[in-house]
LUMMAR-549447 format. One record per residue (C-alpha): x, y, z; residue in one letter. Coordinates in steps of 0.001 Angstrom, whole numbers, plus 500000, padded with zeros to 6 digits. Each point is the difference from the previous one (the first is absolute). Example, Ala and Ser with C-alpha at 12.3 -4.5 7.8 and 13.67 -1.06 7.14 Angstrom:
512300495500507800A
501370503440499340S
//
This chain:
500000500000500000M
501395503415499067M
500612502240503048P
497737503042500348L
502871502379499402W
501596498168497084A
500270502159496922G
498443503037501642F
503245501956499554L
499497499929496257F
496813502018500499L
501923502847501647I
501674502572497727P
503807500081500291P
501057502218502914L
502033502180497664T
496743501036498319M
498900501661503226I
502587502807499828V
498272502040497242P
496816500004502098L
501788502102502607L
500766502801497565M
497884503144500219N
498628501556496847K
497168502319499053S
496946497911499047P
498296500394496646V
497394497224499773T
497724498845502805N
502005496786500309E
503190501986500599E
498459501745503009W
499560496692501810L
502631499374502669G
501497503499499713C
500691502118503080E
498854503610500275F
499702502959502321M
496955502276500121A
500040503648498987K
499231502527502772P
496392500777499054D
499029496479498984S
497215497971501589T
499175496318500228F
496546498490499627L
499461497553502841L
496621498255500271D
498449502754497929G
501396502775502218I
502869502293499085K
502800499909502562V
503304501948500157P
503148498351498671H
501482500333503499T
497712497137501104N
501571497549497521I
503384498314500432D
502642501280497601A
501528499055497712P
497134497878498728F
499884497232497405T
497412499763497224V
498151496681499991S
497098500792497635K
499200502537497264V
496586501160498768E
500098502678497322E
502031502811501615N
499546498729503575R
502634498066501953L
499159497608502816W
502693500086502710V
498803497335502390G
497213501835501819E
499096503037497901A
499910501489496501W
502063502911498708I
500159501476496492T
503071499679497814Q
500583503753499814D
500233500242503799E
503072497801500428V
503766500239499511I
502263497024499209P
502292499255502955V
503090500653497878A
498806503572499353E
498438500782503372S
503104501276501852A
500494502710497371A
496291500848500095F
499965500441503780Y
503261501966499929T
498170502612497974E
497028499738502350Y
502039500651503186V
501765502886498252R
496606501657499598K
498621498840503383H
503002499869502375P
497844500125503153A
497852496941499145E
501104496841501791A
497977497852497599W
502240500958497078G
503158498847501793Y
498259496821501152L
498949499228496416S
503466500652498631R
501398497788502742G
497699497208498883L
501138500570496424A
503659499728501013W
499295496870502046A
498186498383497058A
503172500221497877V
502265498814502819G
501487503347501080N
499546499652503753C
502341502855500927D
498047502571498003N
496755498526501290A
501130500372503630I
501033503600499356T
496558500837498626D
498112498159502749Y
502041501943502558T
499022503269498316K
496353498931500109A
500304499235503720I
501549503393500722R
497092501692498245L
497372497733501599A
501291498274503175P
496646498240500447E
500293498328496573Y
499962496323501060A
500269498729496445I
503275501884499494A
501534498223503018Y
498655496712498690Y
501399500468496493D
503355501197501360R
500065496870502150G
499549497871496894L
502977501678498342S
502167499580503105W
499052496299500024A
500847499691496301E
503464501381500807K
500403497472502806G
499912502661502737E
497422498167502043F
500347501967503254D
499144503234498188K
497145498256498208A
498516498753503261I
500235503466501545R
498047501458497085D
497381497252500143F
499688500637503762N
499301503680499335E
497496499216497252A
498149497721502436I
500133502630502758R
498377502495497640L
497508497429498723N
499476497097502467P
497979498057497408E
502530500340497179Y
499803496430498691V
502827500288497472R
502343501478502618A
499420497048502357Y
500502497592497115F
503221501612498772S
501387500294503520R
499288496302500491G
501831499085496805V
502939502203501003T
500135498444503462L
500329496603498307Q
503026501324498142E
501460500802503447C
499182496462501262D
497433501479502398E
497465497322499135F
497779500171503088E
499604503771499568K
499291499403496314A
497260497516500911I
498464502592502314K
499925502610497203D
498487497637497444Q
497418498913502563T
499056503680500357K
499674500255496216V
497695496976499983I
497880501545502768Q
499633503198497977L
499631498239496639D
498995496325500390P
500179499482496230K
503641501089499632C
501562496923498407A
503500501506500073S
499843500360503791A
499135496307500411F
502875499159497650N
502475502164501891S
498887498692503381R
500291496463498668G
503603500599499021V
500713501397503470A
498358497017501711W
502239497683498016N
503117501953500979R
499272499480503716I
499460496266499565G
496213499864499589E
499559498429496537P
496449498806500640D
498853503512500923K
501899501228496953A
498166497631497670I
496678500994501564Q
500662503696499319D
501363499394496509L
496984497870499144S
497756502835501184K
501945502430497793A
499477497723497004I
496297499611500803W
499645503794500080L
502061500503496846D
500467496892497822P
502345502001497744K
502464500892502776L
503028498262498523A
502408500538502877Y
497562498428502477A
500093496794497930F
503796500263499815S
500361500513503759N
497620497164500829R
501783497764497519G
503328500716501708S
498574498923503339I
498484496825498516W
503453499282498559N
501682500418503394I
497348497790501630K
500597497275497416G
496583500276498349D
501442500081496493Y
496741499503498119A
498513503154501503N
503320501803499624A
500159499248496287V
496391501024499421N
500291503266501935D
503287501153498505I
498863499044496502A
496860502076500534E
502094502927501240A
502035499918496788I
496898499691497849R
498611503118501653L
503286501909499878D
502617498614497584P
502297502906500959K
500423498759503588D
503619498874499809E
500031498721503587S
497068497669499367A
501514498835496711C
503292499221501728N
498329498126502837E
497937497980497562F
503058499038497951A
501826499072503218W
497058497848501118L
499807498206496647L
503749499364500058A
500603499003503622T
496733498707501497C
500618496978502265P
497071498178498362E
500725498908496441A
496420500359498775E
500273503796500334F
503373500383498274R
500260501075496369D
503497500884498844G
498979501284496566L
497385502434501346E
502491501161502628A
502667500641497342V
497586501974497793I
498994502242502893L
503512500257501429G
501537501033496689E
497328502681499497A
500696501428503457L
503752500071499465C
499611501688496632E
497680502599501473L
502432500743502839S
502953500050497558E
501632497087501869W
500711502166503046K
497773498337502617E
501798497223501847A
496762498486501335D
498526499661496521Y
503166498405498601I
500171497621502964D
496412498971499208T
500857499525496327L
502970497809500944A
497686497782502046A
497576499892497063A
502736498946497566Y
501070497274502432A
496439498700500346E
499710500026496202F
503249498017499788G
502236502677498442D
502757499969502601F
502511501931497873N
497660502999499943Q
499164499429503663A
503684500253500934V
500551503123497873K
496946501716501458S
500865499111503585Q
503564501267499554E
498590503297498734L
497563500258502908S
502870499520502453L
501793502972498464K
496926502191500476L
498739499156503506I
500429502758502559D
498902498032503057R
502825497971501560D
497598497676501807E
498764498654496640E
503409499198498568E
500154496620501739E
496581498955498667E
500852501142496468Y
503309498124500140T
498335496812501228E
497625500110497057R
502878500584497603L
501685496863501356T
496840498003499280L
499763501286496425Y
503653499197499311R
499236496469501169A
497047499786497609G
497373500172502734K
496989502364500266P
499186501899503163Y
496756499074501758H
498923501552503287R
499430497807503042E
496418498915500496K
498078501917502652V
498496498109502921D
496422501178499525T
499078498964503541E
502447502602501327L
499349502683497368A
//
């Protein structure tokens, strides 16, 4: 009987085809609007449930998911095409706006969002700070500055800004959520669980909060609670790819390989760009302790695509590909790949494991992980 996942990789476009989708361009046809990110012009309005609402009530930048004539659907409201600015052009637009309106905090906030959308966190932080000086009660400016600090890896500063946003707005759901995620980055998992629990109290349908809390539960040694939360996230949002990926990782650790394969495969189907899920799936297919779940050819196909996409600079991906080659029976390529991965690793604690696998491949043996005792998992 053919496994459920067999051949599914051939249905996914090559990962290298994803790159052009990330490029920003000015749309011409209705189809070209779909998936594009925009900012709103100052006097624009959104139509939400038949009522016009200010653009300040809608998260920015927003992504177009549907087009009807000249109207764009951005997840929870409509806006017309002539009321938006492509993200790539929005920083210049708002520079002109703040030149004419230097005392308006909203202009600096919007330009900060525009900078953040193109990855310029330093400029974004500068503009958010200007917005805060003009409007110290502007909770959203603290929140957005916190996001940029977190993106730069300055988690203490991010948490301070999220704290202030929450002080100004004690029911600021996104601030609790982002602080919880940032606390996880600082290994403060119990505090992260507390924040995500608060999010769930304020918004019981927030799938991302259940996902994040599930990850935190797993990190403090509570995999069953983690699976419960991740399953709830998936129930709330069946298209939440990273919830499937996270649950699949836990199934894998627990030794439930059938569920692991199904969940990670579903994560990749939903989001073929998720390199982490693709790498874990290839690793599972190459090294699973149970032979019925191993497939060297599928692992090689996925591993090669990942290495090409990362320009052969990611040691973890190359290590996975080496294991895939070995499972497929191509030990010459396995040895070459593992030797390259050893040159690239930057974590000393992994060198011994990588070297042990290289020894196996030189001896013409594949690497298979030890079977998990499911009664103890």
